[in-house]
C-alpha positions in Angstrom: 0.0 0.0 0.0 1.2 3.5 -0.8 -0.1 6.7 0.7 0.1 10.3 -0.4 -0.5 13.1 2.1 -1.3 16.7 1.3 -0.9 19.1 4.2 -0.7 22.7 5.1 0.2 24.4 8.4 -2.9 24.5 10.6 -5.0 22.4 8.2 -6.3 18.9 8.3 -4.1 16.4 6.3 -5.7 15.0 3.2 -4.5 11.4 2.8 -5.0 9.3 -0.3 -4.0 5.6 -0.3 -3.4 3.1 -3.1 -3.1 -0.7 -3.2 -1.7 -2.8 -6.0 -2.0 -6.5 -7.0 0.9 -8.8 -7.3 1.4 -7.8 -11.0 1.8 -4.1 -9.9 -1.5 -3.0 -11.3 -3.7 -0.5 -9.3 -6.3 -2.4 -7.2 -7.9 0.3 -5.0 -7.6 4.0 -4.7 -9.1 5.7 -1.6 -9.3 9.5 -1.6 -10.0 11.9 1.2 -13.6 11.4 2.4 -13.2 7.6 2.1 -14.1 7.6 -1.6 -12.9 4.3 -2.9 -12.4 3.1 -6.4 -11.7 -0.6 -7.0 -10.5 -2.4 -10.1 -10.9 -6.2 -10.6 -8.8 -7.9 -13.3 -9.5 -11.1 -15.1 -6.8 -13.6 -14.1 -4.4 -14.2 -17.0 -5.4 -17.9 -17.2 -9.1 -17.1 -17.6 -9.9 -15.5 -20.9 -13.2 -15.2 -22.7 -13.1 -18.5 -24.6 -14.5 -17.3 -27.9 -12.2 -14.3 -28.4 -9.4 -14.3 -25.8 -10.3 -11.0 -24.3 -9.4 -9.7 -20.8 -12.1 -8.1 -18.6 -11.4 -5.3 -16.1 -14.2 -4.0 -13.9 -13.9 -0.7 -12.1 -16.3 0.3 -9.3 -16.4 4.0 -8.5 -17.5 5.8 -5.3 -21.3 5.7 -5.3 -21.4 2.3 -6.9 -21.1 3.2 -10.6 -19.3 0.7 -12.7 -17.2 0.5 -15.9 -16.4 -2.9 -17.5 -13.7 -2.9 -20.1 -13.1 -5.9 -22.5 -9.5 -5.7 -23.8 -7.7 -7.6 -26.4 -4.5 -9.4 -25.2 -2.4 -6.6 -26.7 -4.2 -4.1 -24.4 -6.4 -2.4 -27.1 -9.9 -1.7 -26.0 -12.7 -3.9 -27.5 -15.7 -2.5 -25.6 -16.7 -0.5 -22.5 -20.0 -0.9 -20.7 -21.4 0.0 -17.3 -23.6 2.3 -15.3 -21.0 5.1 -15.0 -20.0 5.3 -18.7 -21.8 5.3 -22.1 -21.5 1.9 -23.9 -18.9 1.8 -26.6 -17.4 -0.8 -29.0 -14.1 -0.5 -30.9 -13.1 -2.4 -34.0 -9.7 -2.6 -35.7 -9.2 -3.5 -39.3 -6.0 -3.5 -41.4 -6.3 -2.5 -45.1 -4.7 -5.4 -47.0 -3.4 -3.1 -49.7 -2.1 0.0 -47.9 -1.5 -1.7 -44.5 -3.2 1.2 -42.8 -5.1 0.5 -39.5 -8.7 1.7 -39.5 -10.1 2.1 -35.9 -13.9 2.5 -35.5 -15.4 3.4 -32.2 -19.2 3.5 -31.7 -20.4 5.2 -28.5 -24.0 5.8 -27.7 -24.9 5.5 -31.4 -22.3 7.9 -32.6 -19.4 6.6 -34.7 -15.8 7.9 -34.9 -13.3 6.4 -37.3 -9.5 6.9 -37.5 -7.1 5.7 -40.2 -3.4 5.5 -39.3 -0.5 4.4 -41.4 2.1 1.8 -40.4 4.1 4.4 -38.5 1.0 5.3 -36.4 0.5 8.7 -38.0 -3.2 9.7 -38.2 -4.2 10.1 -41.9 -7.9 10.7 -41.4 -10.2 11.1 -38.4 -13.9 11.2 -38.9 -16.2 12.2 -36.0 -19.9 12.5 -35.7 -21.5 15.9 -35.5 -25.0 17.2 -35.0 -25.3 18.1 -38.7 -28.3 20.3 -39.4 -30.0 19.3 -36.2 -32.2 16.7 -37.9 -29.7 14.7 -40.0 -26.5 13.7 -38.3 -23.3 14.8 -40.0 -19.6 14.2 -39.8 -16.4 16.1 -39.5 -13.3 14.8 -41.2 -9.7 15.9 -40.4 -7.2 14.9 -43.1 -3.4 15.1 -42.5 -0.7 15.0 -45.2 2.9 14.2 -44.4 6.1 14.7 -46.4 8.7 12.0 -47.1 10.4 12.6 -43.7 7.1 11.9 -41.9 6.5 15.5 -40.9 3.0 16.9 -41.0 2.7 19.4 -43.9 -1.0 20.0 -44.2 -4.1 19.6 -42.1 -7.7 20.3 -43.3 -11.1 19.8 -41.8 -14.2 19.2 -43.9 -17.9 18.5 -43.3 -19.2 16.6 -46.3 -17.9 18.4 -49.3 -17.5 21.7 -47.4 -14.2 22.8 -46.0 -14.4 24.1 -42.4 -12.0 27.0 -42.1 -8.7 27.3 -43.8 -6.2 24.4 -44.1 -3.2 24.6 -41.8 0.2 24.4 -43.6 3.5 23.5 -41.9 7.0 24.0 -43.2 10.2 22.7 -41.6 13.8 23.9 -41.3 15.3 24.0 -44.8 18.7 22.8 -43.3 17.3 19.4 -42.5 17.2 19.6 -38.7 13.4 18.8 -38.7 12.4 21.9 -36.6 9.0 23.5 -37.4 10.0 26.6 -39.4 6.7 28.1 -40.4 3.0 27.6 -39.9 0.4 29.3 -41.9 -3.3 29.2 -43.0 -3.9 28.4 -46.7 -5.9 31.6 -47.4 -5.9 31.2 -51.2 -6.4 27.4 -51.2 -3.3 26.6 -53.3 -1.4 24.5 -50.7 1.7 26.7 -50.8 
């Protein structure tokens, strides 16, 4: 068990305590006022038989819960409970480009991210309110140079561009430092 004490002269000490399991993972956290959060982990030898996922359940002060199903590599599959909106995440690799497409659906809203093999975000699509009747989406597109540096970022909603694209230029001597940042006011990308 570890404790953390916050104190000031003439004031009541505020003590927080933490316990950990044998793997060193947080097990309980007790904050001042005896507000305790507990986390239960699925033992490593007990996986969900059909898909080999690990389940962690967190109980918050007041009794609210959050249950996470994780893939063995630690990526989130789903989150449910009384203290959080339900969400499901899927991961799909494009067989041609090798890009990873991550789709997360939370409370009926879907967000999608596409990343290249270096983990750089190429596109991010998020749900929006649209016109108030029909849901819309907002897409942020990033473009990188051959050195992997972000050179352009634009945001669109459908076919309409939202604001001006951001342009980035790097040190011409090859040190990789951000040299210039500008808004593409004439839309020519330079």
